[in-house]
C-alpha positions as CSV (number, residue, x, y, z in Angstrom):
1,M,132.6,-14.9,-7.6
2,S,129.6,-16.9,-9.0
3,P,126.1,-15.1,-8.4
4,S,124.0,-16.5,-5.5
5,P,121.3,-18.9,-6.3
6,P,117.5,-17.7,-6.4
7,P,115.7,-18.2,-3.2
8,A,113.5,-21.2,-2.9
9,P,109.6,-21.0,-3.6
10,G,107.6,-19.6,-0.9
11,W,106.1,-16.7,0.7
12,Y,108.2,-13.4,1.3
13,A,107.7,-9.8,2.0
14,D,106.1,-8.1,-0.9
15,P,109.2,-6.6,-2.9
16,H,106.7,-3.8,-4.1
17,G,106.4,-2.6,-0.5
18,G,103.0,-3.9,0.1
19,P,101.7,-4.8,3.6
20,Q,101.2,-8.5,2.5
21,Q,103.3,-11.3,1.6
22,R,103.8,-12.1,-2.1
23,Y,104.6,-15.7,-3.4
24,W,107.8,-16.4,-5.1
25,D,107.7,-19.3,-7.4
26,G,111.3,-19.7,-7.8
27,T,111.7,-17.7,-10.8
28,Q,109.6,-14.8,-10.6
29,W,107.1,-13.0,-8.4
30,T,103.4,-14.2,-8.7
31,D,100.2,-12.3,-8.3
32,H,99.4,-14.3,-5.2
33,V,99.4,-12.5,-2.1
34,Q,98.4,-13.3,1.7
35,N,98.4,-11.6,5.1
36,A,101.7,-11.2,6.5
37,S,102.0,-13.4,9.8
38,P,105.7,-13.7,10.2
39,P,107.7,-10.3,10.6
40,T,108.4,-8.2,7.4
41,G,111.3,-9.6,5.5
42,A,111.2,-13.1,7.2
43,A,111.0,-15.9,4.8
44,A,108.3,-18.4,5.6
45,P,109.3,-22.1,5.9
46,A,110.3,-23.8,2.6
47,A,107.5,-26.2,3.3
48,A,104.9,-23.6,3.0
49,A,102.0,-24.6,0.7
50,A,101.8,-23.2,-2.6
51,P,98.9,-21.1,-3.5
52,P,95.9,-23.0,-4.7
53,K,95.4,-23.4,-8.4
54,K,92.6,-21.9,-10.2
55,R,89.7,-24.3,-10.9
56,H,88.5,-24.4,-14.4
57,T,85.5,-26.8,-13.9
58,V,83.0,-24.7,-16.0
59,R,85.6,-24.2,-18.8
60,N,86.3,-28.0,-18.7
61,I,82.4,-29.0,-19.0
62,L,82.0,-26.5,-21.9
63,G,84.9,-28.1,-23.6
64,I,83.4,-31.5,-23.2
65,V,79.9,-30.5,-24.4
66,A,81.5,-28.8,-27.6
67,A,83.4,-31.9,-28.3
68,L,80.2,-34.2,-28.1
69,V,78.4,-31.8,-30.4
70,I,81.0,-31.9,-32.9
71,V,81.1,-35.8,-32.8
72,M,77.3,-35.9,-33.4
73,V,77.6,-33.6,-36.2
74,V,80.2,-35.8,-37.9
75,I,78.3,-39.0,-37.3
76,S,75.1,-37.5,-38.7
77,A,76.9,-36.2,-42.0
78,L,78.7,-39.8,-42.5
79,S,75.3,-41.6,-42.1
80,G,73.7,-39.4,-44.8
81,G,70.7,-38.8,-42.3
82,G,69.5,-35.6,-43.8
83,A,65.9,-34.9,-44.3
84,D,66.3,-33.9,-48.0
85,D,68.3,-37.2,-48.7
86,P,66.2,-39.6,-51.3
87,A,64.9,-42.7,-49.6
88,A,66.7,-45.9,-50.2
89,P,65.0,-48.3,-52.6
90,G,64.3,-50.7,-49.8
91,D,62.5,-48.0,-47.8
92,A,60.5,-47.0,-50.7
93,A,59.3,-50.6,-51.4
94,A,58.4,-50.9,-47.6
95,A,56.3,-47.8,-47.6
96,K,54.5,-48.8,-50.8
97,D,53.8,-52.3,-49.2
98,T,52.5,-50.6,-45.9
99,A,50.3,-48.2,-48.0
100,A,48.9,-51.1,-50.0
101,K,48.0,-53.0,-46.8
102,G,46.3,-50.2,-45.4
103,A,44.2,-49.6,-48.6
104,T,43.2,-53.2,-48.4
105,K,42.0,-53.0,-44.8
106,K,39.7,-49.7,-45.8
107,G,38.2,-51.3,-48.9
108,C,39.2,-54.7,-50.3
109,G,36.2,-55.6,-52.4
110,T,33.1,-57.8,-51.8
111,T,34.9,-61.2,-51.9
112,A,35.7,-62.5,-48.3
113,T,39.5,-63.9,-47.9
114,D,41.8,-64.4,-45.0
115,D,43.1,-60.9,-45.5
116,C,39.7,-59.2,-46.5
117,T,36.4,-58.8,-44.4
118,P,34.1,-57.0,-46.8
119,R,31.6,-54.6,-45.2
120,V,28.8,-53.4,-47.7
121,A,25.4,-51.6,-47.5
122,Q,22.1,-53.4,-48.0
123,G,21.6,-53.9,-51.6
124,Q,25.2,-54.8,-52.4
125,A,26.2,-58.5,-52.8
126,V,29.1,-60.5,-51.0
127,T,30.8,-63.6,-51.7
128,V,32.1,-65.8,-49.1
129,D,33.3,-69.4,-49.8
130,A,32.2,-69.2,-53.5
131,L,28.6,-68.3,-52.4
132,T,27.2,-64.9,-53.6
133,W,24.8,-63.5,-51.0
134,R,22.3,-60.6,-51.5
135,V,19.7,-59.0,-49.2
136,Q,16.5,-58.9,-50.7
137,G,14.3,-57.3,-47.9
138,V,14.1,-56.8,-44.2
139,R,11.2,-56.4,-41.7
140,T,10.3,-56.9,-38.0
141,A,7.5,-58.9,-36.5
142,T,6.2,-60.0,-33.0
143,Q,4.9,-63.4,-34.4
144,L,5.4,-65.6,-37.3
145,G,2.5,-67.6,-38.6
146,D,-0.7,-68.8,-36.7
147,P,0.1,-69.3,-33.1
148,D,-2.9,-71.7,-32.8
149,T,-0.9,-74.1,-35.0
150,F,2.8,-73.9,-35.7
151,G,3.2,-70.1,-35.4
152,E,5.9,-68.7,-33.0
153,K,5.6,-65.6,-30.9
154,A,8.8,-63.7,-30.5
155,D,10.4,-63.5,-27.0
156,G,11.5,-60.1,-28.0
157,R,11.0,-58.9,-31.7
158,F,11.7,-60.9,-35.0
159,V,14.0,-59.6,-37.5
160,V,13.0,-61.3,-40.8
161,V,15.4,-61.1,-43.5
162,K,14.7,-62.4,-47.4
163,L,17.9,-63.6,-48.9
164,S,19.3,-64.9,-52.4
165,V,22.3,-67.0,-52.6
166,T,24.1,-68.1,-55.8
167,S,26.6,-71.0,-55.9
168,N,30.0,-70.6,-57.7
169,H,30.9,-74.0,-56.9
170,D,31.5,-76.9,-59.4
171,E,29.3,-79.3,-57.3
172,A,26.3,-79.2,-55.2
173,V,26.8,-77.8,-51.7
174,T,24.6,-77.8,-48.6
175,L,23.4,-74.5,-47.0
176,T,22.7,-74.3,-43.2
177,D,21.3,-71.9,-40.9
178,T,24.7,-71.5,-39.2
179,M,26.1,-69.6,-42.2
180,V,24.1,-66.4,-41.5
181,K,24.1,-64.6,-38.3
182,L,23.1,-61.2,-37.0
183,E,25.4,-58.8,-35.3
184,I,24.0,-55.8,-33.3
185,E,26.5,-53.6,-31.4
186,G,28.9,-56.4,-30.8
187,T,26.3,-59.0,-29.9
188,T,25.8,-62.0,-32.2
189,Y,22.2,-63.6,-32.7
190,D,22.0,-67.1,-34.2
191,S,18.9,-67.6,-36.7
192,D,15.6,-69.1,-35.3
193,T,14.9,-72.1,-37.6
194,T,11.9,-73.1,-35.4
195,A,10.0,-69.9,-35.8
196,L,10.4,-70.1,-39.6
197,I,9.2,-73.7,-39.9
198,G,5.7,-72.7,-38.6
199,S,5.5,-69.3,-40.6
200,G,5.4,-70.8,-44.2
201,E,8.7,-69.1,-45.0
202,T,11.3,-71.0,-47.0
203,P,14.3,-71.5,-44.8
204,F,18.0,-72.1,-45.4
205,F,18.2,-75.4,-43.6
206,L,20.1,-78.4,-44.9
207,D,19.2,-77.3,-48.5
208,D,21.2,-78.4,-51.5
209,L,22.3,-75.7,-54.1
210,G,23.7,-76.7,-57.4
211,P,26.3,-75.1,-59.5
212,D,25.3,-71.7,-60.9
213,I,21.9,-72.0,-59.2
214,T,20.3,-69.2,-57.3
215,K,18.0,-69.8,-54.2
216,R,15.9,-67.6,-52.4
217,G,14.9,-68.0,-48.6
218,T,14.4,-66.4,-45.3
219,V,16.2,-66.2,-42.0
220,V,14.8,-64.9,-38.8
221,F,16.3,-63.7,-35.5
222,D,14.6,-63.1,-32.2
223,V,16.3,-60.0,-30.6
224,P,15.5,-57.8,-27.5
225,P,12.9,-54.9,-28.5
226,S,15.7,-52.4,-27.3
227,K,17.9,-53.5,-30.2
228,I,15.2,-52.6,-32.8
229,G,16.6,-49.4,-34.6
230,R,20.2,-49.9,-33.5
231,P,22.9,-50.7,-36.1
232,M,22.7,-54.2,-37.6
233,A,24.7,-56.3,-39.8
234,L,24.4,-59.8,-41.2
235,R,27.5,-61.8,-40.9
236,F,28.0,-64.5,-43.8
237,G,30.5,-67.2,-43.0
238,E,32.0,-70.2,-44.7
239,M,30.3,-73.6,-44.9
240,G,33.1,-75.4,-43.1
241,L,35.5,-74.4,-40.5
242,G,37.0,-71.4,-42.2
243,T,37.2,-68.1,-40.7
244,S,36.7,-65.7,-43.7
245,H,33.4,-63.8,-43.6
246,A,31.7,-60.5,-44.8
247,Y,29.1,-58.1,-43.6
248,V,25.9,-56.4,-45.0
249,T,24.4,-53.7,-43.0
250,I,20.7,-53.9,-42.8
251,R,17.8,-51.4,-41.7
252,P,14.4,-53.1,-40.8
């Protein structure tokens, strides 16, 4: 006589004598129990639901995070991104070029180019468009010349600047009063040629300058009295339409 088959999975009276039902999974008694609703010893219907499975959400999340960390470590190692790794030759060259450009902006000499705008103190010379300029002296005045003849009285206050300029061109060039301007706290002032004509000063107005020749002259600017004592700078530009220029700070 063959042994009878084991009972189907379901809830049964606890074989250990407990007051609750215990779940039989078809091969063994499990640790899952529930309150006994049917009479003791009566088998629950075969279609009774199996006990809920344990959730492992936290464990799964931790596993995913650990896997991502491992992947990031492997990628970093393969790419050679360590802080102590020597820089590639291209990176070193780029860094050197950047440093050179920074040095050029901070102090690029006294000759104006498209990449260099010199800023020097009074007493130093600057070269713009092959013309070398130097400030010889600065003063202020309320009027220039005799007001009864051709003299001029300032609307504000005149800033009078004596200059020298030397040409490095290989032919004669023509100087104009538009080549020199005055800047005070972001405001630009044009020279006042009319005031110079009646003062007896020598202006830089449509004057020719030959090669290797030095000329001395005066430029004057009419500025508000409130600007006197503020930081000032002469702006020397090119003769034509070029944009390179240089600055010389002045103190009246």
